[in-house]
Structure formats: C-alpha cells, structure tokens
C-alpha positions as CSV (number, residue, x, y, z in Angstrom):
1,M,0.0,0.0,0.0
2,S,1.3,3.4,-0.8
3,A,1.6,6.2,1.7
4,T,-1.5,8.0,0.5
5,T,-4.8,7.1,-1.2
6,R,-5.0,9.4,-4.3
7,P,-7.7,9.5,-7.0
8,A,-6.2,8.2,-10.2
9,P,-7.4,9.6,-13.6
10,N,-10.4,7.7,-14.9
11,R,-8.8,6.1,-18.0
12,G,-11.6,3.5,-18.4
13,D,-14.1,6.0,-19.9
14,L,-11.4,7.4,-22.2
15,E,-10.3,4.0,-23.4
16,K,-13.9,3.0,-24.0
17,R,-14.4,6.1,-26.1
18,I,-11.3,5.4,-28.1
19,F,-12.5,1.8,-28.7
20,E,-15.8,3.2,-30.0
21,L,-14.0,5.7,-32.3
22,E,-11.7,3.0,-33.6
23,A,-14.8,0.9,-34.4
24,E,-16.2,4.0,-36.1
25,L,-13.0,4.4,-38.1
26,E,-13.1,0.7,-39.2
27,L,-16.7,1.2,-40.3
28,L,-15.7,4.3,-42.3
29,R,-12.9,2.4,-43.9
30,S,-15.2,-0.5,-44.8
31,W,-17.8,1.9,-46.2
32,R,-15.2,3.7,-48.3
33,N,-13.9,0.4,-49.6
34,N,-17.4,-0.5,-50.6
35,G,-18.0,2.7,-52.5
36,G,-19.6,4.8,-49.8
37,D,-17.3,7.8,-50.4
38,D,-19.9,10.5,-49.7
39,L,-21.0,8.9,-46.5
40,F,-17.4,8.3,-45.5
41,R,-16.4,11.9,-46.2
42,T,-19.3,13.2,-44.1
43,M,-18.4,11.1,-41.1
44,Y,-14.7,11.7,-41.7
45,E,-15.1,15.5,-41.5
46,S,-17.6,15.5,-38.6
47,S,-15.7,13.1,-36.3
48,N,-14.3,14.4,-33.0
49,V,-11.3,12.0,-33.5
50,G,-8.4,13.3,-35.5
51,I,-8.0,11.2,-38.6
52,A,-5.1,11.5,-41.1
53,R,-4.0,9.6,-44.2
54,V,-0.2,9.4,-44.5
55,A,2.0,8.3,-47.4
56,L,4.5,5.4,-47.0
57,D,7.3,8.0,-47.0
58,F,5.6,9.5,-43.8
59,T,4.2,12.6,-45.7
60,I,0.7,13.7,-44.7
61,L,-1.8,13.3,-47.6
62,E,-4.9,14.5,-45.9
63,A,-6.3,15.2,-42.4
64,N,-9.8,15.9,-41.0
65,R,-10.9,18.9,-39.1
66,A,-10.3,17.4,-35.6
67,Y,-6.7,16.5,-36.5
68,C,-6.0,20.0,-37.9
69,E,-7.6,21.7,-34.8
70,M,-5.5,19.6,-32.4
71,L,-2.3,20.7,-34.1
72,G,-3.4,24.3,-34.9
73,Y,-3.0,24.0,-38.7
74,S,-5.3,24.4,-41.6
75,E,-5.6,21.3,-43.8
76,D,-3.7,23.0,-46.6
77,E,-0.8,23.9,-44.2
78,L,-0.7,20.3,-42.8
79,I,-0.7,18.5,-46.2
80,G,2.8,17.8,-47.3
81,K,4.4,17.9,-43.9
82,T,6.1,14.8,-42.6
83,L,5.6,12.9,-39.4
84,Q,9.1,14.1,-38.3
85,Q,7.9,17.7,-38.5
86,I,4.9,17.3,-36.3
87,T,6.3,14.8,-33.8
88,A,8.3,15.7,-30.6
89,P,11.9,14.4,-30.6
90,E,11.0,12.2,-27.5
91,S,8.3,10.3,-29.4
92,L,9.8,10.2,-32.9
93,P,12.1,7.1,-32.7
94,E,9.3,4.9,-31.4
95,N,6.8,6.3,-33.9
96,I,9.1,5.9,-37.0
97,E,10.1,2.4,-35.9
98,K,6.5,1.2,-35.6
99,Q,5.5,3.0,-38.9
100,K,8.3,1.0,-40.7
101,L,7.0,-2.3,-39.3
102,L,3.6,-1.3,-40.4
103,R,4.8,-0.4,-43.9
104,D,6.7,-3.7,-44.2
105,L,3.5,-5.5,-43.2
106,K,5.2,-7.0,-40.2
107,I,2.3,-5.8,-38.0
108,D,-1.2,-4.9,-38.9
109,S,-1.6,-1.9,-36.5
110,F,-0.1,-0.3,-33.4
111,R,-1.1,2.0,-30.6
112,M,1.1,4.5,-28.7
113,E,1.0,7.7,-26.7
114,K,2.7,10.3,-28.7
115,E,3.7,13.9,-28.2
116,F,3.0,16.2,-31.1
117,I,4.4,19.6,-32.0
118,R,1.7,22.2,-32.7
119,K,2.0,25.0,-35.2
120,D,2.8,27.5,-32.4
121,G,5.6,25.3,-31.0
122,S,3.7,24.0,-28.0
123,Q,3.2,20.3,-27.5
124,A,0.1,18.2,-27.4
125,W,-0.4,14.6,-26.3
126,G,-2.4,12.2,-28.4
127,L,-3.3,8.5,-28.2
128,L,-2.4,7.3,-31.7
129,H,-3.9,4.2,-33.4
130,A,-2.3,3.5,-36.8
131,S,-3.0,0.8,-39.4
132,V,-2.0,0.2,-43.0
133,I,-4.3,0.3,-46.0
134,K,-3.5,-2.3,-48.7
135,N,-4.3,-2.3,-52.4
136,G,-6.0,-5.1,-54.3
137,Q,-2.7,-7.0,-54.5
138,G,-2.3,-6.9,-50.8
139,E,0.5,-4.3,-50.9
140,A,0.8,-1.4,-48.5
141,Q,-0.8,1.7,-50.1
142,Y,-0.8,4.3,-47.2
143,F,-1.2,4.7,-43.5
144,L,-4.5,5.6,-41.8
145,G,-4.2,7.0,-38.3
146,S,-6.6,8.2,-35.6
147,V,-5.6,10.4,-32.7
148,A,-7.5,11.1,-29.5
149,D,-6.3,14.2,-27.7
150,I,-5.1,13.2,-24.2
151,S,-3.3,16.4,-23.4
152,D,-5.6,17.1,-20.4
153,R,-5.1,13.6,-19.1
154,K,-1.3,13.9,-19.4
155,K,-1.4,17.3,-17.7
156,V,-3.3,15.8,-14.8
157,E,-0.8,12.9,-14.7
158,A,2.1,15.4,-14.6
159,E,0.5,17.3,-11.9
160,L,-0.1,14.1,-9.9
161,R,3.6,13.1,-10.4
162,E,4.7,16.6,-9.2
163,S,2.3,16.4,-6.3
164,E,3.5,12.9,-5.4
165,F,7.1,14.1,-5.6
166,K,6.4,17.0,-3.3
167,Y,4.5,14.7,-1.0
168,R,7.4,12.2,-0.9
169,T,9.9,15.0,-0.4
170,L,7.8,16.3,2.5
171,F,7.1,12.8,3.8
172,E,10.8,11.8,3.9
173,N,12.1,15.1,5.3
174,M,9.5,15.7,8.1
175,E,10.8,16.4,11.6
176,Q,8.1,14.1,12.8
177,G,8.2,10.3,12.2
178,V,5.4,8.9,10.1
179,F,4.3,5.4,9.2
180,Y,1.3,3.6,7.8
181,Q,-0.2,0.3,9.1
182,K,-2.7,-1.8,7.3
183,D,-5.7,-3.4,8.9
184,T,-3.8,-6.7,8.7
185,G,-1.3,-5.2,11.1
186,E,1.4,-5.0,8.5
187,L,3.6,-1.9,8.5
188,S,3.3,-0.7,4.9
189,D,5.2,2.6,4.6
190,V,7.6,4.7,6.8
191,N,9.6,7.9,6.5
192,T,13.3,8.4,7.3
193,R,12.7,10.2,10.6
194,A,10.6,7.3,12.0
195,L,13.3,4.8,11.1
196,E,15.8,7.0,13.0
197,L,13.5,7.1,16.1
198,F,13.0,3.4,16.0
199,G,16.6,2.6,15.3
200,L,15.7,0.3,12.3
201,T,16.4,0.1,8.6
202,R,13.6,0.2,6.1
203,D,13.9,-3.5,5.4
204,E,13.7,-4.2,9.2
205,F,10.6,-2.1,9.6
206,L,8.5,-2.8,6.6
207,G,6.5,-6.0,6.8
208,R,6.7,-6.2,10.6
209,T,3.6,-6.1,12.7
210,S,3.1,-4.8,16.2
211,K,3.4,-8.4,17.5
212,H,7.1,-8.6,16.4
213,P,9.1,-10.0,19.4
214,E,11.7,-7.2,19.3
215,W,9.1,-4.5,19.3
216,K,9.3,-3.0,22.8
217,V,7.0,-0.2,23.7
218,F,6.7,1.3,27.2
219,D,4.3,3.6,28.9
220,E,5.5,6.6,31.0
221,E,5.7,4.4,34.1
222,G,8.1,2.1,32.3
223,N,5.6,-0.7,31.9
224,L,5.8,-2.9,28.7
225,L,2.8,-2.2,26.5
226,E,0.9,-5.2,25.1
227,P,0.7,-5.1,21.2
228,K,-3.1,-4.7,21.4
229,D,-2.6,-1.4,23.3
230,H,-0.3,0.2,20.7
231,P,-2.0,3.3,19.4
232,S,-2.1,2.1,15.8
233,I,-3.7,-1.2,16.7
234,K,-6.1,0.4,19.0
235,T,-7.3,2.7,16.2
236,L,-7.5,-0.1,13.7
237,R,-9.6,-2.1,16.3
238,T,-12.0,0.7,17.3
239,G,-11.9,3.1,14.4
240,R,-11.2,6.0,16.9
241,A,-8.2,8.2,16.7
242,V,-5.5,8.3,19.4
243,R,-4.0,11.7,20.2
244,D,-0.6,12.5,21.8
245,Q,-0.1,9.3,23.8
246,V,3.4,9.4,25.4
247,L,5.3,6.2,24.9
248,G,8.9,5.0,25.1
249,V,10.5,2.8,22.4
250,Y,13.8,1.1,22.9
251,N,16.2,2.1,20.1
252,P,18.7,-0.7,19.5
253,R,21.0,1.6,17.5
254,K,21.4,4.2,20.3
255,K,20.8,1.6,23.0
256,Q,18.5,3.9,24.9
257,M,14.9,4.8,25.3
258,V,13.4,7.2,22.8
259,W,10.3,9.0,24.1
260,L,7.5,9.8,21.6
261,S,4.2,11.6,21.4
262,V,2.2,9.2,19.3
263,S,-1.0,10.0,17.3
264,A,-2.9,7.5,15.2
265,T,-5.6,8.6,12.6
266,P,-7.9,6.1,10.9
267,Q,-8.1,6.2,7.1
268,C,-10.6,4.6,4.7
269,G,-13.7,5.3,2.7
270,H,-17.1,6.1,4.2
271,D,-18.5,2.7,3.3
272,H,-16.1,1.0,5.7
273,E,-17.1,0.3,9.2
274,L,-13.5,0.0,10.4
275,P,-10.4,1.7,9.0
276,C,-8.4,-0.1,6.3
277,Q,-5.2,1.5,7.4
278,V,-4.0,3.9,10.0
279,F,-1.7,7.0,9.7
280,V,0.7,7.4,12.7
281,T,2.8,10.4,13.6
282,L,5.6,10.4,16.1
283,H,6.9,13.5,17.8
284,D,10.3,13.1,19.5
285,L,10.0,14.0,23.2
286,T,13.3,12.6,24.3
287,A,15.0,15.9,24.9
288,L,11.9,17.2,26.7
289,K,11.7,14.1,28.9
290,N,15.4,14.3,29.7
291,M,15.0,18.0,30.7
292,Q,11.9,17.1,32.8
293,R,13.9,14.3,34.5
294,R,16.8,16.6,35.1
295,L,14.5,19.3,36.6
296,S,12.9,16.7,38.7
297,Q,16.3,15.4,39.8
298,S,17.4,18.9,40.5
299,H,14.4,19.6,42.7
300,K,14.9,16.3,44.6
301,L,18.6,17.2,45.1
302,E,17.7,20.7,46.1
303,A,15.2,19.3,48.7
304,I,17.7,16.9,50.1
305,G,20.3,19.6,50.1
306,T,18.0,21.9,52.1
307,L,17.4,19.0,54.5
308,A,21.2,18.3,54.7
309,G,22.0,22.0,55.3
310,G,19.4,22.2,58.0
311,I,20.6,19.3,60.0
312,A,24.4,19.5,59.3
313,H,25.2,22.3,61.7
314,D,23.5,20.7,64.7
315,F,24.7,17.2,63.8
316,N,28.3,18.3,63.2
317,N,28.2,20.1,66.6
318,L,27.2,16.8,68.2
319,L,29.9,15.0,66.3
320,S,32.5,17.6,67.3
321,V,31.7,16.8,71.0
322,I,31.7,13.0,70.4
323,L,34.9,12.9,68.4
324,G,36.7,15.6,70.4
325,N,36.0,13.9,73.7
326,A,36.8,10.5,72.4
327,E,40.1,11.8,71.1
328,L,40.9,13.4,74.4
329,A,39.9,10.3,76.3
330,I,42.0,8.1,74.1
331,S,45.1,10.3,74.8
332,D,44.4,9.9,78.6
333,T,43.8,6.2,78.5
334,P,46.6,3.5,78.6
335,H,46.7,1.4,75.4
336,D,46.3,-1.8,77.4
337,S,43.2,-0.5,79.2
338,P,39.9,-2.3,78.4
339,A,38.3,1.1,77.8
340,A,40.8,2.0,75.1
341,E,39.3,-0.4,72.5
342,S,35.8,1.0,73.2
343,L,37.0,4.5,72.8
344,L,38.6,3.7,69.5
345,E,35.3,2.2,68.3
346,I,33.5,5.4,69.4
347,Q,36.0,7.4,67.4
348,S,35.8,5.2,64.4
349,A,32.0,5.3,64.4
350,G,32.1,9.1,64.8
351,M,34.4,9.4,61.7
352,R,32.0,7.3,59.7
353,A,29.2,9.5,60.8
354,R,31.2,12.5,59.7
355,D,31.6,11.0,56.2
356,V,27.9,10.4,56.0
357,V,27.1,14.0,56.8
358,R,29.7,15.3,54.3
359,Q,28.2,13.0,51.7
360,L,24.8,14.5,52.4
361,L,26.3,18.0,52.1
362,E,27.3,17.2,48.5
363,F,23.7,18.0,47.8
364,A,23.7,21.2,49.7
365,K,26.5,22.9,47.7
366,P,28.7,20.6,45.7
367,E,29.9,23.6,43.6
368,G,31.4,25.1,46.8
369,K,34.2,22.6,46.7
370,K,37.6,23.9,45.8
371,K,38.5,22.8,42.2
372,Q,42.0,22.4,40.8
373,L,43.6,20.9,37.7
374,V,43.9,17.2,38.2
375,D,44.6,14.2,35.9
376,L,41.5,11.9,35.9
377,I,43.7,9.0,34.7
378,G,45.7,9.2,38.0
379,I,42.4,9.2,40.0
380,V,41.2,6.2,38.1
381,Q,44.5,4.3,38.5
382,E,44.7,5.0,42.2
383,S,41.0,4.1,42.7
384,I,41.5,0.8,40.9
385,R,44.5,-0.1,43.2
386,F,42.2,0.5,46.2
387,L,39.3,-1.4,44.7
388,R,41.3,-4.5,43.7
389,A,41.7,-5.2,47.4
390,T,38.0,-4.8,48.3
391,I,36.2,-6.2,45.3
392,P,35.7,-10.0,45.2
393,S,38.2,-12.1,43.2
394,T,35.3,-13.4,41.1
395,V,35.0,-10.0,39.5
396,D,37.6,-9.4,36.8
397,I,38.6,-5.7,36.6
398,Q,39.5,-4.7,33.1
399,V,40.9,-1.2,32.5
400,K,41.4,0.5,29.1
401,I,42.9,4.0,29.1
402,L,43.0,5.3,25.5
403,I,44.5,8.7,26.1
404,N,47.8,9.8,27.7
405,K,46.4,12.6,29.9
406,A,42.9,13.6,31.0
407,P,43.2,17.1,32.7
408,V,40.0,18.3,34.3
409,M,39.2,21.1,36.7
410,A,37.7,19.3,39.7
411,D,37.9,18.6,43.4
412,P,40.0,15.4,43.6
413,S,38.0,14.0,46.5
414,N,34.9,14.3,44.4
415,L,36.4,12.4,41.5
416,Y,37.5,9.6,43.9
417,Q,34.0,9.5,45.2
418,V,32.5,9.2,41.6
419,M,35.0,6.5,40.7
420,I,34.6,4.5,43.9
421,N,30.8,4.7,43.9
422,L,30.4,3.7,40.3
423,C,32.8,0.7,40.6
424,T,31.3,-0.4,43.9
425,N,27.8,-0.2,42.4
426,A,29.0,-2.3,39.4
427,A,30.5,-4.9,41.8
428,H,27.3,-5.2,43.8
429,A,25.4,-5.8,40.5
430,M,27.6,-8.9,40.0
431,A,27.4,-10.1,43.7
432,G,27.2,-13.9,43.9
433,R,27.7,-14.4,40.2
434,G,31.0,-12.8,39.3
435,G,31.7,-11.1,35.9
436,V,33.7,-8.4,34.3
437,L,34.0,-4.8,35.6
438,G,35.2,-2.6,32.8
439,V,36.7,0.9,33.2
440,N,37.4,2.9,30.1
441,V,38.8,6.4,29.8
442,T,38.9,8.2,26.4
443,R,38.3,11.5,24.7
444,H,34.9,12.7,23.8
445,E,34.1,15.3,21.1
446,S,30.7,16.9,21.6
447,T,28.8,18.7,18.9
448,G,26.3,20.1,21.4
449,E,23.7,17.7,20.1
450,D,24.7,14.5,21.9
451,P,21.5,12.4,22.4
452,D,23.1,10.7,25.5
453,F,24.1,13.9,27.2
454,F,21.3,16.4,27.4
455,A,22.3,20.1,27.0
456,L,26.0,19.2,26.9
457,G,27.8,22.1,25.1
458,P,30.1,21.6,22.2
459,G,33.8,21.0,22.9
460,E,36.3,18.4,24.2
461,Y,35.5,16.2,27.1
462,V,37.1,13.2,28.9
463,R,34.8,10.2,28.9
464,L,34.8,7.7,31.8
465,S,32.8,4.5,31.4
466,V,32.2,1.9,34.1
467,S,30.4,-1.2,33.0
468,D,29.4,-4.5,34.5
469,T,28.0,-7.9,33.3
470,G,25.6,-8.1,36.2
471,V,21.9,-8.2,36.6
472,G,21.1,-5.1,34.6
473,M,18.1,-2.8,35.1
474,D,14.7,-2.3,33.5
475,V,13.4,1.0,32.4
476,Q,11.6,1.7,35.6
477,T,14.8,1.3,37.6
478,Q,16.8,3.4,35.2
479,N,14.3,6.3,35.6
480,K,14.8,6.3,39.4
481,I,18.5,5.2,39.7
482,F,19.8,8.7,40.5
483,D,17.0,9.5,43.0
484,P,18.2,10.1,46.6
485,Y,17.6,7.1,48.8
486,F,16.6,4.9,45.9
487,T,18.3,1.5,46.1
488,T,17.9,-2.0,44.6
489,R,19.8,-3.5,47.6
490,D,18.3,-5.2,50.6
491,V,17.7,-3.3,53.8
492,G,21.0,-2.7,55.6
493,E,23.1,-3.1,52.5
494,G,23.2,0.6,51.5
495,A,21.4,3.9,52.0
496,G,20.9,4.5,48.2
497,M,22.8,7.8,48.2
498,G,25.8,6.7,46.1
499,L,24.5,7.4,42.6
500,A,22.6,10.4,43.7
501,V,25.8,11.9,45.0
502,V,27.6,11.0,41.8
503,H,24.9,12.7,39.8
504,G,25.2,15.9,41.9
505,I,29.1,15.9,41.7
506,V,29.1,15.4,37.9
507,E,26.6,18.1,37.3
508,A,28.4,20.5,39.6
509,H,31.6,20.0,37.5
510,G,29.9,20.8,34.2
511,G,29.6,17.2,33.2
512,R,26.9,14.8,32.4
513,I,26.1,11.1,33.3
514,H,24.2,8.6,31.2
515,V,23.2,5.0,31.9
516,E,22.6,2.1,29.5
517,S,21.2,-1.1,30.8
518,E,19.0,-4.1,30.0
519,P,17.9,-6.8,32.5
520,E,20.4,-9.7,32.6
521,K,22.7,-7.8,30.1
522,G,24.6,-5.6,32.6
523,S,24.9,-1.8,32.8
524,T,27.2,0.9,31.6
525,F,27.5,4.3,33.4
526,T,29.2,6.9,31.3
527,V,30.4,10.2,32.7
528,V,31.9,13.1,30.7
529,F,33.8,16.0,32.3
530,P,35.0,19.1,30.4
531,L,38.7,18.7,29.3
532,A,41.0,21.3,30.8
533,L,43.8,22.9,28.8
534,A,46.8,21.5,30.7
535,L,48.0,19.8,33.9
536,P,50.0,21.9,36.4
537,A,53.3,20.8,37.9
538,A,52.9,18.7,41.0
539,P,52.7,21.0,44.1
540,A,55.4,20.7,46.7
541,L,54.4,18.8,49.8
542,N,53.3,20.9,52.7
543,G,55.8,20.7,55.5
544,N,53.6,22.2,58.2
545,S,53.7,20.1,61.4
546,Y,50.8,19.5,63.7
547,E,52.5,20.9,66.8
548,G,50.8,23.4,69.0
549,G,52.0,26.7,70.6
550,N,51.6,29.1,73.4
551,E,49.7,31.9,71.7
552,R,46.6,33.4,73.2
553,I,43.3,32.3,71.5
554,L,39.8,33.9,71.7
555,L,37.4,30.9,71.3
556,V,33.7,31.6,70.5
557,D,30.9,29.0,70.1
558,D,27.3,29.2,71.2
559,E,27.2,25.4,71.9
560,A,28.5,24.9,75.4
561,S,29.6,21.3,74.8
562,V,31.4,22.1,71.6
563,L,33.0,25.1,73.4
564,R,34.3,23.0,76.2
565,T,35.6,20.2,73.9
566,V,37.5,22.6,71.6
567,N,38.8,24.5,74.6
568,M,40.3,21.4,76.0
569,M,41.7,20.5,72.6
570,L,43.5,23.8,72.2
571,E,44.8,23.7,75.8
572,R,46.2,20.2,75.2
573,L,48.1,21.8,72.2
574,G,49.6,24.4,74.6
575,Y,47.5,27.4,73.7
576,Q,46.2,30.0,76.2
577,V,42.4,30.0,75.6
578,T,39.7,32.4,76.6
579,S,36.2,31.0,75.8
580,Y,32.8,32.7,75.2
581,N,29.5,31.1,74.3
582,D,28.0,34.5,73.5
583,A,29.4,36.2,70.4
584,P,28.5,39.8,71.3
585,E,30.2,39.4,74.7
586,A,33.3,37.9,73.0
587,L,33.4,40.9,70.7
588,E,33.2,43.4,73.6
589,A,36.0,41.6,75.4
590,F,38.2,41.7,72.3
591,K,37.4,45.4,71.8
592,E,38.4,46.2,75.4
593,R,41.8,44.4,75.3
594,P,42.7,43.4,71.7
595,E,46.3,43.1,72.6
596,D,45.5,40.1,74.8
597,F,44.6,37.9,71.8
598,D,46.9,36.6,69.1
599,A,44.1,34.8,67.1
600,I,40.3,34.2,67.1
601,V,38.7,30.8,66.6
602,T,34.9,31.2,66.1
603,D,31.8,29.3,65.0
604,M,30.0,30.6,61.9
605,T,26.3,30.3,62.9
606,M,25.5,31.9,66.2
607,P,22.6,33.9,67.6
608,G,23.2,37.7,67.8
609,L,26.3,37.8,65.7
610,T,27.7,35.5,63.0
611,G,31.3,34.4,62.9
612,A,31.8,36.4,59.7
613,L,30.5,39.6,61.3
614,L,32.6,39.0,64.4
615,A,35.7,38.7,62.2
616,E,34.8,42.0,60.4
617,E,34.3,43.9,63.7
618,A,37.6,42.4,65.1
619,H,39.6,43.5,62.1
620,A,38.2,47.0,62.5
621,V,39.8,47.0,66.0
622,K,42.9,45.0,65.2
623,P,43.7,44.7,61.5
624,G,45.3,41.5,60.5
625,V,44.4,39.5,63.5
626,P,44.1,35.8,62.3
627,V,40.6,34.5,62.3
628,V,39.8,30.8,62.0
629,L,36.2,30.1,61.1
630,C,34.6,26.7,62.2
631,T,31.4,25.7,60.5
632,G,29.1,22.7,60.4
633,Y,27.8,23.8,57.0
634,S,29.6,26.1,54.6
635,E,26.7,27.3,52.5
636,N,27.3,31.0,53.4
637,I,31.1,30.9,53.2
638,D,33.5,30.2,50.4
639,E,37.0,31.2,49.4
640,E,36.0,34.6,47.9
641,S,33.7,35.6,50.7
642,A,36.3,34.4,53.3
643,K,39.0,36.5,51.6
644,D,36.7,39.6,51.5
645,Q,36.1,39.3,55.2
646,G,39.7,38.8,56.1
647,I,39.3,35.2,57.4
648,S,42.6,33.4,57.5
649,A,41.2,29.9,57.3
650,F,38.0,27.9,57.8
651,I,37.6,24.3,59.0
652,M,34.6,22.0,58.6
653,K,33.1,20.5,61.8
654,P,33.3,18.0,63.3
655,V,36.8,19.1,64.4
656,V,39.5,16.6,65.3
657,R,42.7,17.7,67.0
658,R,45.1,16.9,64.1
659,E,43.1,19.2,61.8
660,M,42.7,21.9,64.4
661,A,46.4,21.9,65.2
662,R,47.4,22.3,61.5
663,V,44.9,25.1,60.8
664,I,45.7,27.1,63.9
665,R,49.4,27.0,63.1
666,F,48.6,27.8,59.5
667,A,46.8,31.0,60.6
668,L,49.3,32.0,63.3
669,D,52.4,31.5,61.2
670,G,51.3,33.9,58.6
671,A,50.2,31.5,55.8
672,G,46.7,32.8,56.1
673,S,47.7,36.5,56.3
674,S,46.6,37.0,52.7
675,G,43.1,36.3,53.7
676,R,42.9,33.2,51.5
677,A,40.4,30.7,52.9
678,V,41.6,27.2,53.4
679,E,39.5,24.1,54.0
680,P,41.8,21.5,55.5
681,G,41.8,18.0,54.1
C-alpha cells in the first residue's frame, strides 16, 4: 500500500471512447472500400477524433478537421508535412520504428501515446492508433491514423507526479516520524525520521507487525505495553483516533529509550465500518523528557540539600563533641586499658558518621568545593588499586585507558567519590555471580547535540565509562536510579545515596552522566567532564607540622559542649584559651583588650552575631588578627567571601585535634595572612 490514497485519472471511460472511435473508423474504412465515399467523407469530417492519411514516406496526404484543430494547422498547411515535422523528438524514434514495421506488413496496427508539435511550437499529447491500407494486390498503399487528444489527461498525470514528488519529499524530510499500518497489522510505509527514532532500517521495519518480538514499547511508568494497546492497533480495532499518547520505544542503535508523542488517525472510505489503514505520527519528546527528568532530579537534590544543610550544623556540633572527647579520652587512657578499645570504636563510628554528613552535604552545595587541575587518569588508576583489594576475586577488573592525559578542573576528592561509587555499584550488580567490571577512559568530542548527554555544550571532554556484566536494570529502575535514597539492595546493604551523590558531583563539575542497561545484560554508566587545557606541575608537599603553641586564642561558640571540647583540645596543644559562648560578649572583650589575643577561633552560625561579622568587627579594631572560622555547613562561606572578610582559614566540623592543630598553626604562622580561605583536608 502506498503512503496515501490518491484519486487516479479515470482512464476507463477514455479508453472505452477510443475503442468506439476505432470501431467507427473501421466502419468508415469499410464503407469507403465498398464505395460509400460520400458517407465516408461526411463522417470523416464531422468526427471528433483526429484522422489522417499518411503516405508510405511519412508525408501527410490529408487530415480531417479534428486532426487539424488539435495541431493548430489548416488542412492546406498540414498536407505535405512529414511525421518528423509534427512529432516531438522524444516520441519520434518509437513512432518511426513502428511505422516502418507497419509499412513492411510485419504488423497490422499499433497504438502509442505520442507527443505532437503544434504549429505555435507548443506540444500536445495524443493516443495514436495507426493501421496500413492495402491495395488489391495486398501491398501497403498508405497509413491511416486516428488520434485522440489526451493532453488534459497527461497534464493531470504530470500534476499528480509533481504532487507525489512534493509529498514524498515532505514525507521523507518531516521532523516528525510517520508510518502507515494496514488493517492486517502489516507496516506498509515509513519515513526516514521514523526509522531514526525506532533505530531500524527500512527493510527491518516494513513487513513487521506490532506483534514482532523485538518491538518493545513502554508507557510513561516504564511498563511494557501489550501489542493490542499500541495506538495504531487500538485505532484499527476501534476506528477511533488516538492523540498524543506518550510512549517509550527502545532504540537498538542508540541503546537507549526514545520518548515519543504518538497519534494515530484512521483512514478509509465512508462505506467501511472500520479503517483499512492507520496513519501514525511520532513527535520526539526525548530531549523534553530528559529535561523534565533533570529538573525533577534537580528539585529532589535541592530538597535533600536543604534538609542536609538544615541538620548539618547541629549534627556536626554533636559529632564535634563526640569525636573531640573520644580523642581526648584516648590520649588519657593507657593502650592496654579495656576502655581503650571501646574509645577507638567510638572514634571510628564518629568518623564514619562525619563522612555520611559530608556526603549529604554534597547535595547542599557541591559547587562550593575547591577545584583544581587534576589528571583523571591518576584518579582512576589509584582508585583501581584500592578497589582490587576490596572487590571479590570473582570480579575481573579490566581497565582501558585510551588517552595519555585527562586534565580536568575538579575537586580530587569528588572524583575519587565518583569512581569508587560507580565501581562499587558495578561490583554489587555482580554479587554472587562474578563477571567483568570494565573501566574505560577516552576523549569525547561533543557537537552540542549528543543524544546521550542532554544540554552538553560543544567541545572536548574526557569520557569515563564503568560497565558490568551483572543483573542489569529495567526502564523503571533506570528512571529512578539517580534519586536520593533509591536503592535496589536489601535493607541494611546501603542507603541509596551513592549514585545520587555521583549525579550531583558530575553536574556541579559541568559534566553529564548517562546509563545504558537491560535486564540480565549488565549496565554501563558513562560520565563526561570538560577537558581542561593542561595539567599543572605537582605541588610541593606541605611541610607544616601538627605541633601546638603558646599563643593566646579567643574561642567563640554558642554550643557549650562544643566550646568545652575545643577549649580542652587547644589547651592540650599548649595554647592559652579564653572562651565565650556568647558572640556579642566575646566581641566586647576583644574590643576592650585586643592586645590580649593573638588569634580568634569562632563558630560561623551563632545567635546575635555570626562568625563572619565577628571577624569583620575584630579587624576594624585590630587589622590583620588571624581568624579561623569553624562551620558545620559552609553554604554561606566560600573562598572569595572568606577572603573579603579577612578570614585566614576555615575548618569544617566536626573538628579533630590533628586538623585543628594544623589550621591554627597555618593561621598564626602567617600562611593565612593573605586572607585566602583554606579548608583542611
């Protein structure tokens, strides 16, 4: 079946009329041969069919009125002209060849569509029927030809061909996919765009039905659609159109879901109860769905980030007390004491809790991390060395690095987190069955129209792929895999934050992440990061020690338990500490005797006066005094704002003694005098 049902010219009536006229011509010939010249002449002249008598040398001997009118000549002008003079070059070879066969009595007659040249130079189409008239000895005497004017029909046919060409051009170049399906279920025609969307060749598509085993169509929830519920089949079954049904089709070429808005329109004559075919249009919604998913993901991450930021300050204060006191107690307890092991367990659990909070804070402000030029290849290689010791031996780790360097601007700890989470996830997918964990690093050129990486700008990127041969995922799981707290593991085996954190980190670094998976066929997570221009020279190792000092410190924190713990920590390091749990009181004390203090250590979030404002007021009294800012959540402080406010360094809670010692010395020894904010590692 063709793509459209078009009304063809009614040639039946025309051919019937030609048959009648040919019979009339034969009758005229018979009458003339039997002496009916007068009657023949009358009918010859009044006939609406062009009739001409032509000599064996192809010269016109006579022609009736209809023949002359068709060509625009008078009879006197036409007599003596040859067939070559009134025949278009395109029709002449066939015409002369058949006339010669007729002259040589090899055929009795012939019929052909012929293009004539009119007197004014225009062309006219005629349906020619020619025969040979013989003398009494059976020899060819002359030709007798009848011509029916078919110019109008040929014009209509040309218009139809042009219309068909325009239609096919439009059909094949539409932005929307289009296909036709017969009432038998057979797919009968399809345009190029639809083939691209389905990931099939024309031969693979045509002749299929909706029941083809490889034809996978999903609803918006990711449920596999039964063939009877496909829009085209539904329309063929009911006769009712389907409008803008959103469906997903698995594209085997791209190895991803393509989301479509599908409409099906019934087609057939009014005398049919049900349609004989259906016309289906496909609008590509993949980019829109990706954008909606990204927006939804962004809102989820924003919500979890808000939650994380809200609890981080209080939770980190509690952890500061737990870790600080555990550390102090450990230093006061003999190693062989039964309590020492318990204290170490408390400290270990506290550090794990700190890591959980910091992971949560990746949602709150992942872009606040300090970025530097690093080689992703080094991160990958170091991560693999660590992973080989933790991943079961039944998993074969295969690494392919296809570029020499992969410089990216990133926070190294974030890259480690991405790598470890992706590889750990892949290993879990193969738990109990073994398999291959593949890690590939290569270069990626983006045109700005990558179907796998929505809204990725044009340019050069480094591409990191982590694949497994594990259980794989269905479409529903893939749609939720980056959601916070979504997990496919059993209770107690993971919080479901790993891939959500990875998603947040990748987006914050200007990259994109894409997943390809099928049940029982494994999964591949692909991440791209913008490629930086060059790698810097390796920085010199920091020689700062963790020793204390005897300088005078003003310590400010509104949480009494945190204040007491940090106070003890600083005193153990040898410092002289004056503590306040009220920021305005601390500022007044500093204003009264600024010479009594060599540095200020303050919490960020406090009632009455924030740590940043306290630093600003202190610098107004004593310019250059070192200020170390402690914060449980750094949403309102970063390197630039810290520099503007003259803060020497800031440290994330919960605070442990080693980090506190290093940062205090960093600030007091002048390393922080430039106002550059430092977040200790």
